[in-house]
C-alpha positions, 0 to 999 in steps of 0.5 A, a space after each residue: 500500500 502506498 504511503 500518504 506522505 513519502 519520505 525521501 531516501 538516498 541509496 548510495 552504492 557502486 553496484 548498479 544491480 544493488 541500486 536497482 534492487 533497493 530502489 525498486 523495493 522502496 519505490 513499491 512502498 511509496 518512498 521517494 528514492 534518489 540513487 548515487 553511484 559514489 560519495 561525490 554524487 551523493 553529496 551533491 544530491 544531499 545539497 540540492 534535495 531534502 533527504 530523510 534517510 541515506 542508505 550507503 554501501 560500506 566499501 566504494 572506490 576512493 571514498 568509503 561509506 564511513 566517510 559519507 556517514 561522517 559527512 552526513 552526521 556533521 552537515 545534515 543532522 536531521 537526516 538518518 543513516 543506514 549502512 549495507 555491506 557485502 563484507 559483514 564483520 562485528 568491528 565494522 558494525 560497531 564502527 558504523 554505529 559509532 560513526 553515526 549509522 542507526 542500522 547495519 544490514 549485511 548482504 544478501 538481505 531479503 526484501 522483508 529485511 530491507 523494508 523492515 529495517 528502513 521502517 524501523 529507522 524512519 520511525 525513530 526519526 519521526 519520533 525524534 522530530 515529533 519530540 522536538 515539535 517539528 511536524 514537518 519532515 522537509 525543511 525548506 531553506 531558500 538562500 538562507 531563509 528557513 521556513 514553510 509557513 504561508 508567510 514565508 512562501 509569499 516572501 519566496 515568491 516575491 523574491 523570485 519575481 523581484 529577481 527577474 527585474 532590475 527595479 529598486 526594492 524596498 524591504 520593510 520589517 522589524 529588526 531581526 526578521 532577516 531583511 538582508 537575507 531577503 536582499 541577498 536572495 534577490 541578488 543571487 537569483 538575478 542576472 547580477 548574481 556573479 557581480 558583487 553584493 555590497 551591504 551598507 548599514 546607513 545607520 552605523 556610519 556617521 552622517 558626515 562620513 556617509 557620502 565619502 563612504 558611498 561615493 568615494 573621494 579624490 585625493 585632497 578632497 579633505 584633510 586626510 584624503 591622501 589618495 583617491 579612494 573608491 566608494 561602495 557604489 563603485 565597488 558594487 558596479 554591475 551588482 547590487 548595493 543594499 542600503 540598510 536603515 535607509 531611514 537614518 540618512 540625512 535630507 542632503 544624502 537623500 537628494 544625492 541618492 535620488 540623483 543616483 536612482 534617476 540618472 545612474 550617476 554620482 560625484 565623488 567627494 571633491 570631484 567635479 566630474 560625474 561617474 556612471 554606475 550600473 548598480 541595482 539598489 535595494 533598501 531596507 527599513 524597520 520604520 514606517 517610511 510613509 509616516 516619515 514622509 508625512 512628517 517630512 522626515 523622509 523625501 517623498 520623491 526618494 520613497 517612491 523611487 525606492 518603493 517600485 517593489 515592496 516586500 514586507 518581512 513578517 515578524 517571527 510571531 506571525 510565522 507559526 511553526 517556522 519557529 520550530 524549524 529555525 530552532 532545530 537549525 540553530 541547535 544543529 549549527 551551534 552544536 557543530 560549532 561547539 563540537 557537541 551532540 545536538 541537544 534535545 529539547 524537553 516538551 516544556 522548553 518547546 512550549 515556552 519557545 512557541 509561546 514566547 513573543 520574540 520581540 527581537 525576532 529571528 536574531 533573538 531566537 538565534 542568540 537564545 539558542 546559541 546561549 543554550 547550546 554553549 551553556 548546556 552540560 547535558 544532551 537534553 535541555 529542560 525548563 530549568 536550563 532557561 533564563 529565569 525570565 524565560 521560565 516565567 514566560 511559560 504559557 500557563 495563563 493567557 488573556 484576561 485570566 492573568 494577575 496584574 503582577 503576571 502581566 507586569 512581569 511579562 512586559 518586563 521580560 519582553 522589554 529586556 529581551 528587546 534590548 538584549 538584557 541591557 538593564 539600563 536601557 530596559 529601565 529607561 523604556 519602562 520609566 523606572 530606575 535600575 534599583 526598582 527594576 532589580 527589585 522587580 526581577 528579584 521578586 519574579 525569581 523568588 516566586 519560581 
């Protein structure tokens, strides 16, 4: 009987008859099957397709099945592994399991042995995913953007459409949502992919220096200009320049940017000769630019030039179970960096992660998971391993059933998270002094 939802299996063997036999048996059971004749081909398939299980032969020319298992375990932690071999031995079986294989099946094997072993391995994988709260069995990654929610599907579609043109793009969204990733995705999907992508944080460069940084300067243009130096626009020629925090630019700079957009030319600081440039401009903001336009804090003509294509990146709280996919991704990433086993999350931790508001969005989640992995001394992360304010945020009550004290504690937790734990900034936002904030935090901890 065919399966309602197919798992995808990659079979790797240098023997063509074995590949055909295993593929035929697995396909008849409804699995999606890829095949590869060597490890190199297998790695290419893994990088381009979602694979749930890799079945590999042990002995193959040049690179062995042990090497493939090691590579998969290090780079694809959510893919399961199984080894088959015509040269069975106890030491090899032990080595296969230690390297990362879930099962070791000696040849020749019957159809029933193959299918029962595959089902056993996949059932363990399903249970592990379910324990993490990850119902989906395919993680969608698109130029670093991870997510399967409807909101992210819309974003991916908008990226593909924007990539077919050279029109300017304005990307809006809260801090930490991944606006630069969206800009990069548009660039690398476009005809300009082989040319530079140059990100510029306009808010991080002092306004008096921004012009020379963007357009460059000639020798002698100002004190200290000992040589002519190109700016970001020249560096990005033929490619894309990404102007992040575009709302932080001065009115004077906005006029100069408008000229680049209209005429595709600019003046280096200290030069009287204009320069032509072939650059696509993408810009991003975490503020409401139209509101700034109404307040005359941002030029309306520049706004309409930038907003030919607009993309609004949704906050993490509106992306449903994407938060679980991202959590799994960051766990694997930082476990690898720390040379640790990917930790499992308890049900309580998963509930808290799903219930938290994440004012800092994906960036806050990533920092949170990194801290958990680095500080954890166990293969399992439980509620007591979380920061105290995060533990207090456990979704035991909601709506109008909470006390004023609980609502206050939640608000303090959200404000602290939004300023990455800086108590001075949090106290300023809350309108209290640090001493009062410290007392309130101590009161929360004493209640735990």
